[in-house]
C-alpha positions as CSV (number, residue, x, y, z in Angstrom):
1,X,-10.6,-25.1,17.3
2,X,-7.2,-23.9,15.9
3,X,-7.5,-20.4,14.4
4,X,-5.2,-19.5,11.5
5,X,-3.3,-16.3,11.8
6,X,-4.4,-13.8,9.4
7,X,-2.3,-12.2,6.7
8,X,-1.5,-8.8,5.7
9,X,-1.0,-8.7,2.0
10,X,1.1,-5.6,0.8
11,X,0.9,-4.6,-2.8
12,X,4.2,-2.7,-3.9
13,X,4.7,-0.9,-7.0
14,X,4.3,2.3,-9.1
15,X,0.9,3.4,-10.7
16,X,-0.6,1.1,-13.3
17,X,1.6,-2.0,-12.4
18,X,-1.2,-4.2,-11.7
19,X,-1.6,-3.8,-7.7
20,X,-5.4,-3.2,-7.7
21,X,-5.9,-6.0,-10.0
22,X,-4.0,-8.3,-7.9
23,X,-5.5,-6.9,-4.7
24,X,-9.1,-7.7,-6.0
25,X,-8.0,-11.2,-7.0
26,X,-6.6,-11.6,-3.2
27,X,-9.6,-10.2,-1.7
28,X,-11.9,-13.0,-3.6
29,X,-9.1,-15.9,-3.3
30,X,-8.2,-15.2,0.3
31,X,-11.3,-13.6,1.7
32,X,-9.4,-10.5,2.5
33,X,-10.7,-7.0,3.3
34,X,-9.2,-5.0,0.4
35,X,-8.2,-1.4,1.4
36,X,-7.6,0.6,-1.9
37,X,-6.8,4.3,-1.2
38,X,-7.6,5.5,-4.6
39,X,-11.1,4.5,-4.5
40,X,-11.5,6.5,-1.2
41,X,-9.7,9.5,-2.6
42,X,-11.8,9.4,-5.5
43,X,-15.1,9.1,-3.6
44,X,-14.2,12.1,-1.4
45,X,-12.4,14.4,-3.7
46,X,-13.1,13.4,-7.2
47,X,-10.5,14.8,-9.3
48,X,-8.4,16.2,-6.8
49,X,-5.6,14.0,-5.1
50,X,-4.4,16.3,-2.1
51,X,-1.2,14.9,-0.7
52,X,-2.1,15.6,3.0
53,X,-5.5,14.1,2.5
54,X,-4.1,11.0,0.9
55,X,-1.8,10.4,3.9
56,X,-4.6,10.6,6.3
57,X,-6.8,8.2,4.1
58,X,-4.1,5.8,4.0
59,X,-3.4,6.1,7.8
60,X,-7.1,5.7,8.6
61,X,-7.3,2.6,6.1
62,X,-4.2,1.1,7.9
63,X,-5.7,1.4,11.4
64,X,-8.9,-0.5,9.9
65,X,-6.7,-3.3,8.7
66,X,-4.7,-3.8,11.7
67,X,-8.2,-4.0,13.5
68,X,-9.3,-6.6,11.1
69,X,-6.2,-8.5,11.4
70,X,-6.7,-8.5,15.3
71,X,-10.2,-10.0,14.5
72,X,-8.6,-12.9,12.3
73,X,-9.4,-11.3,8.8
74,X,-7.0,-11.2,6.1
75,X,-6.3,-7.8,4.8
76,X,-4.7,-6.4,1.6
77,X,-3.3,-2.9,1.5
78,X,-3.4,-1.6,-2.1
79,X,-1.4,1.6,-1.8
80,X,2.0,1.0,-3.8
81,X,4.3,1.5,-0.5
82,X,7.1,3.0,-2.4
83,X,9.6,3.0,0.6
84,X,11.2,0.5,2.6
85,X,10.2,2.3,6.0
86,X,6.5,2.2,4.9
87,X,6.8,-1.6,4.3
88,X,8.9,-2.3,7.5
89,X,6.3,-0.2,9.6
90,X,3.5,-2.2,8.2
91,X,5.2,-5.5,8.4
92,X,6.1,-4.6,12.3
93,X,2.5,-3.6,12.9
94,X,1.3,-6.9,11.4
95,X,3.6,-8.9,13.8
96,X,2.5,-6.9,16.7
97,X,-1.0,-8.1,16.0
98,X,0.0,-11.7,15.3
99,X,-0.4,-11.7,11.6
100,X,1.6,-12.9,8.9
101,X,2.9,-10.6,6.0
102,X,3.0,-11.5,2.1
103,X,4.6,-8.9,0.0
104,X,3.7,-8.6,-3.8
105,X,5.9,-6.6,-6.0
106,X,4.8,-5.4,-9.2
107,X,7.1,-4.1,-11.9
108,X,6.6,-2.9,-15.5
109,X,8.7,-1.3,-18.1
110,X,7.9,2.4,-18.4
111,X,6.6,2.1,-22.0
112,X,4.0,-0.6,-20.6
113,X,3.2,1.4,-17.7
114,X,2.4,4.5,-20.0
115,X,0.2,2.3,-22.2
116,X,-1.8,0.7,-19.2
117,X,-2.3,4.5,-18.1
118,X,-3.3,5.7,-21.2
119,X,-5.9,2.8,-21.6
120,X,-7.2,3.3,-18.0
121,X,-7.5,7.2,-18.7
122,X,-9.4,6.3,-22.1
123,X,-11.6,3.5,-20.4
124,X,-12.2,4.5,-16.9
125,X,-11.1,8.0,-16.2
126,X,-13.1,8.0,-12.9
127,X,-10.7,5.5,-11.4
128,X,-7.4,7.4,-11.9
129,X,-5.9,10.9,-12.4
130,X,-3.7,12.2,-15.2
131,X,0.0,11.4,-14.8
132,X,2.7,12.8,-17.1
133,X,5.8,11.0,-18.2
134,X,7.8,13.4,-16.1
135,X,5.7,12.6,-13.0
136,X,6.2,8.8,-13.8
137,X,10.0,9.1,-14.2
138,X,10.2,11.1,-10.9
139,X,8.2,8.8,-9.0
140,X,10.4,5.9,-10.3
141,X,13.4,7.5,-9.2
142,X,11.8,7.9,-5.7
143,X,10.7,4.4,-5.4
144,X,12.6,1.9,-3.3
145,X,12.7,-1.7,-4.8
146,X,12.0,-4.2,-2.2
147,X,14.9,-6.7,-1.5
148,X,14.4,-10.4,-2.0
149,X,14.5,-10.6,1.9
150,X,11.6,-8.1,2.4
151,X,9.5,-10.3,-0.3
152,X,10.0,-13.6,1.2
153,X,10.1,-12.4,4.7
154,X,13.6,-13.6,5.6
155,X,14.9,-10.1,6.3
156,X,14.0,-9.1,9.6
157,X,12.5,-5.3,10.2
158,X,15.2,-3.1,11.5
159,X,15.0,-0.5,13.9
160,X,12.9,2.7,13.0
161,X,14.4,5.8,11.4
162,X,16.6,8.1,13.5
163,X,14.1,10.3,15.7
164,X,11.5,7.7,16.2
165,X,11.6,5.2,19.3
166,X,9.1,2.8,17.7
167,X,7.9,1.7,14.4
168,X,4.2,2.9,15.8
169,X,5.7,6.5,16.3
170,X,6.8,6.4,12.8
171,X,3.7,5.2,11.3
172,X,1.9,7.9,13.4
173,X,4.2,10.7,11.7
174,X,4.1,9.0,8.3
175,X,0.2,8.5,8.2
176,X,-1.0,11.5,10.4
177,X,-4.7,11.3,12.2
178,X,-5.9,14.3,10.6
179,X,-5.3,17.0,7.8
180,X,-4.8,19.8,10.4
């Protein structure tokens, strides 16, 4: 019996651009384990969104996702992955466990993003947090748009950032194992 290599799906984009909707579709169509950080943060912290806990939750979900990939299960990471380093670390980790990667990038005009956020706040406030126009603009300025080579997988993962010998070491720094 030939086993097909599992796939790690990465949803990339700012808030309210369609990542979770796509992740749910991938979950069903590709029989993938969907790991949506916001659902866990909401379940554990309600109206709060503490950055240190968010990073730890992401790290824990990534560890679960990597284990699922090792076991042959497709996984979809639904975090946003705003930086190239985050995406590179996950591309490398997936390759290390024998998985392929499909990256999905979601982009919207700011006015449409705001409209979707307002609709979500009105219809399902328990699924999101309030976000100001200033925050959305600040996050958009921080976001590193994926290159075509990242999206189609043709661009190799480079070396980890300075100060880190491996992408695993960088991943452990970016997504710490605990809030302490």
